[in-house]
N, C-alpha and C positions, 0 to 999 in steps of 0.2 A: 629389163630383158626377159622374155618368157622363156622358160627352160623345160625342155622335155627330157626327163631323166629316166634312162633305162638302167635297172640294177636289181639287187635282191635285198629284201628285208628279212631279218632275222626274226622269226615268229615268237621267239622266247622273250626278248628285251630289245630296246633301242641299241642300235649300232652306228657305225659310221655313216651308213646310208641315211638315216633319220637326221643325223647331225648335219650332213651337208644340206639336206632339204631345207631344214630350219635355217641354216646359215644363208642360203640363196634367199629365202623369203624375208629374213630380217633385213637383207641388203636391198629389199625392194624388187626382187625377181620372182615372180609367180612360177610355181612348179607344177608339172603334171607328171606323174610317176607311171611307169610301165614295169611291172614285174617280169623278169626274164625266167623265173623258175616256176611258173604258174603252170605246172604240167597237167595234163589229163592222164598221161601214162605214168606207171610207177617209175621212180627215179632209177632203179636197176635196169630199166629197159631203153633208158636214154643214153646209149653209149656213144662214144666219140664218133664213130663212123657209121653206125647202124641206122636202120630205118625208123627207130624211135626218136633219134636225134633229128632227123630230117623232118619228120612229122611236127615235132615241137618247135624247131626252128620256123617252119611255116606258119604255125599258130602265133608265134611271137611277131613274125613280120606282119601279119594281119592286124594284130592288136595295135602295133607300133604305128602303122600306117593309118589306121583309124584314129588313133590319138593325135598324130600329126595333123591331119585334115581338120580335126575339131578344135585344136588348140592353136594351131598355127605358130610354132615356136621360133624364136629367134636363135636359140641355141639348143643343139642336141648333146646332151651329156651322157655318155655311155660308159658304164663300169665293165671293164674287161673287153667286151665287144666280140668275144669268141662265140656268142650265141645268136646275135643279130646278124642276119644275112646282109652282106655289103650292098647288094641290089636294093634291098629295102631302105638301107640308109641313103643310097644315091637318089632313090625315088623321092624320098621325103625332103631331101635337100633341094632337089630340083623344082619341087612344088612349092616350097616355103621360102627358099632363099636362106635358111638357117645355116649357121656355122656349126661345125661338128667337133666335139672334144671326145677324145678317148682318155679315160681315167684309168690308170693302171697303179693299183695299190700293193700288188704282191711282188716278192723277189722272184726273178726269172729262173728258178732252179728246177721246176717242174717242166719236163720236156713237151708234155701236151700243151700246158699253158703257154710255154714260150712259142711253140710253133703257131698256135692260133693267134697269138698277138702278132707275130710278125707277118702272117697272112692277111690280116685285116687292118694293121695300123696305117697303111697307105691310103685308106679310104677317108681319113679324118684330116680337118685343117690343123689339128694341134693334138699332141699327146702329152697329157699331164701325168707325171710319174711320182710316186710317193718316195722312191729311193733312186739314188743316183747309179745304184747297180743297174736297174732297169734302163736308165738313160744311156749308159754305156752300151747295153746290148742293143738298143735302137740305133745309136750312132755307128757301131761296128757292123751290124748286119744290114741295116737299110740306109745308112749314110744320112739319117735325118736327126735334126736336134729336137729336144723336149723341153717342156717347162717343168722344173722341179717344184713340186707341190707337196711338202713334207706333211706328215701326220699332224694332227693338232688335237684340240680339246673343245668340247661344248661346255662352256662354263654354266649353262643352265642345268646341265646333268651331273656334272662333277664339280664340287665346292666343298669346302670345309664344313663340317657339322659339329655341334657340340659333342664332345666325348672325352673321357678321361683317358689319358695317354697310358698304355700298358707297356710293360717291359716285354714287349713281344715283336718278334720279326714275322712279316707276312709276305707271302708270295701269291700272286693270283695269275694263273696262266694255265694253258694245256700242258699235259705231260709230253715230253720229248726226252730222249735219252741223255742229251746233254744237260738239259735242266736238271735232271734227277741227279746226274754225277756232280754238278756243281753244288746243289743243295745239300748232298750228303757230307760236304765239308763242314756243315754247321751242327754235325752230330753232338748232342748234349746241350745246345742251346734252344732256348723257347722259340721254335718255328711253327708257324701255321701255313699250310698249303691249301690252296682252293683252286679247283678247275677242272675241266673235262679230262678223262684218262688216267687220273691218279688212282683209281680204285684198283689198278694192277699192282700197285706199290705197297708194300707192308711198311708201316712207318717205324723209324728208328728212334733211338732214345732222344726225348725232347722234342720230338716232331708229332704234330697232329695233322691228319689229312682229312679234308672234307671235299669229296669229289663233286663235280657238277659246275655248270656255268654260273657266273657271277655278273649280275647286270649292274647298272649304274646306282640304283638306290642302295643296294647292299654294299657296293664297292665305296661309296662314301663313307659309310660307317667303319668299314674294315680299314681303309687308309687313314681316316682321321684318328683312329684310336690306337694305331700301331706306332711304336717307337722307331721302327726301321721298315721300310717297305722295299722290296727287292725287285729288279726287273731283270731278266735274262733273255737276251735275244738268241735266235737260232743260229746265226753266224756260219752257217754252212755254205762254203763257196761253190759256185758252178763254173767248173773248169777254170778258166783264167779270170772270172769275174767274181770278185770278193763280196760278200755280203756288207752292205754299207748303211741300210736304211734305219731310221730310228722308229720304234714302235709307238702307236698312239697311247700305249700303257704309260710310257714316260711322261707324257703331258697330262694325262688322267691323274696320276698320283700326285703330281706336282700342284695341279689345280685343287686338290683336296687339302692343300696346305701340309702334305706329308713329306717326311725326310726320306729321300730316295737314294738307295745304292744300286747302280746299273754298271754292267759291262759297257763298252765304249765303241760301238760302230762308228766309223769315220763321219757319217753324216752329222752325228750327234754334236761333234765339235764345231760345226758351223751354226748350231741352234742353241746350244747350252754352253755355260763356262764351267768346266769341271772344278770342284772344290768350292764354287760360288752358289751355283743353282742345284748342284746334285754332287754326289761323290762316286767316282768310278773305281772299278776293280778290274784287274788284269787276268786273275786267276783265282782257283778256289782258295788257296792260302791267303792271298791278300783279302779276300771277301771275308774270311773268318776274322782276321786281325781287325778289319775296319768294322765289321759288325760289333765285336767285342768292345771296341773303342767307344763307339757311339752309344751302346747300351750303357756304359759307364759315365758317359759325358753327354747327356740328352740335351742340355742347353745349347751346345754346339750344333747338334742335328737340327734343333728348332730354328736357329739363326739361318742355316742354309735353307731349310724348308721355306721360311718366310721370303727368302730371296727368290727361291725358284717359283713360288706362288706369284709373286709380283711380275716376274719377268715373263712367265707363260700368259698371263693375262693381258700383258701390254704387247705380246709379240706372236703368240702361237695358238690363237682360237681359230675355229674354222671360218670365222668371218673374216679374219686375215687372209686365209687362203683363198676364199671366194674374191676378195679384192684383187690378189694377185693374179688369179685366172681371168677375171673380167678385164683387167688392164691389159693382159697378154692379147686378148681378143678385141681390144678397142679398135674401132675403125673397120672391123670385118663383119660386123653383125648387120642384119638387114634393117633398114630405117622402120621405125614403127608406123 
């Protein structure tokens, strides 16, 4: 199946966009990519309703239609969809006969994001959602079902590397107030924090902070050499819709053979077994108790890490997600 992929590539290092493209191609689906943030105007001028947005949306529509005409896709796979004009999508579908899939990877907590999703979702044959929180929004607001396509890992990017295990706790992720509050419960323990936004925080006793993004290559070394790796989801509800989705970080850590301590959004229970593949914590006090335990009993953590690694590689790669997506679209694609 030829796939026309509309999305965004992080210029700093590979992210989910690249992992999905590679997974499509490994499964025998050629991909043509269209960047939706290829702006001529400065980003600050591309506002939600301003002329800059209309100008850039028009440019995207022309690039998209040109790619569709040249590539003749059988699937159009669009990340978010808020930038691609629905008239351009409908035109491409009419000309090529392609099925259209909207991929929604974010929690529906941002009002602008949520509104744009609800405005455009009806133009697609299928909505694939990373979290069941977004599935609930689509069902409630539009009365439509969606395909749950949880986060996963690219095992060619995240894998164990030879490293001596340090008696060190590591957290990699952007700064948010909740994350800082939870991590402060580990004061006095050997904690290293990496990620954007942490330059605003003064380290506390036992803590080292190294601000800045972390790509797959560096992550492999950081995860493989830590005694404990932490994951902290944002977990902020939107009205009556609770945060449920599992972060890609969960699967990336486990694919590196690392021992993971994580909070427990409800989607995670359908993907991993607590106590077998990772260890959950419910609050900062429990986090500290469990960190102290596994620092003192590294063999227990290593056994859980090995089970988590095996489970993720068997069930939670991006290739597994592509198989699920293409099965859901089976019979709808245009014959070759």
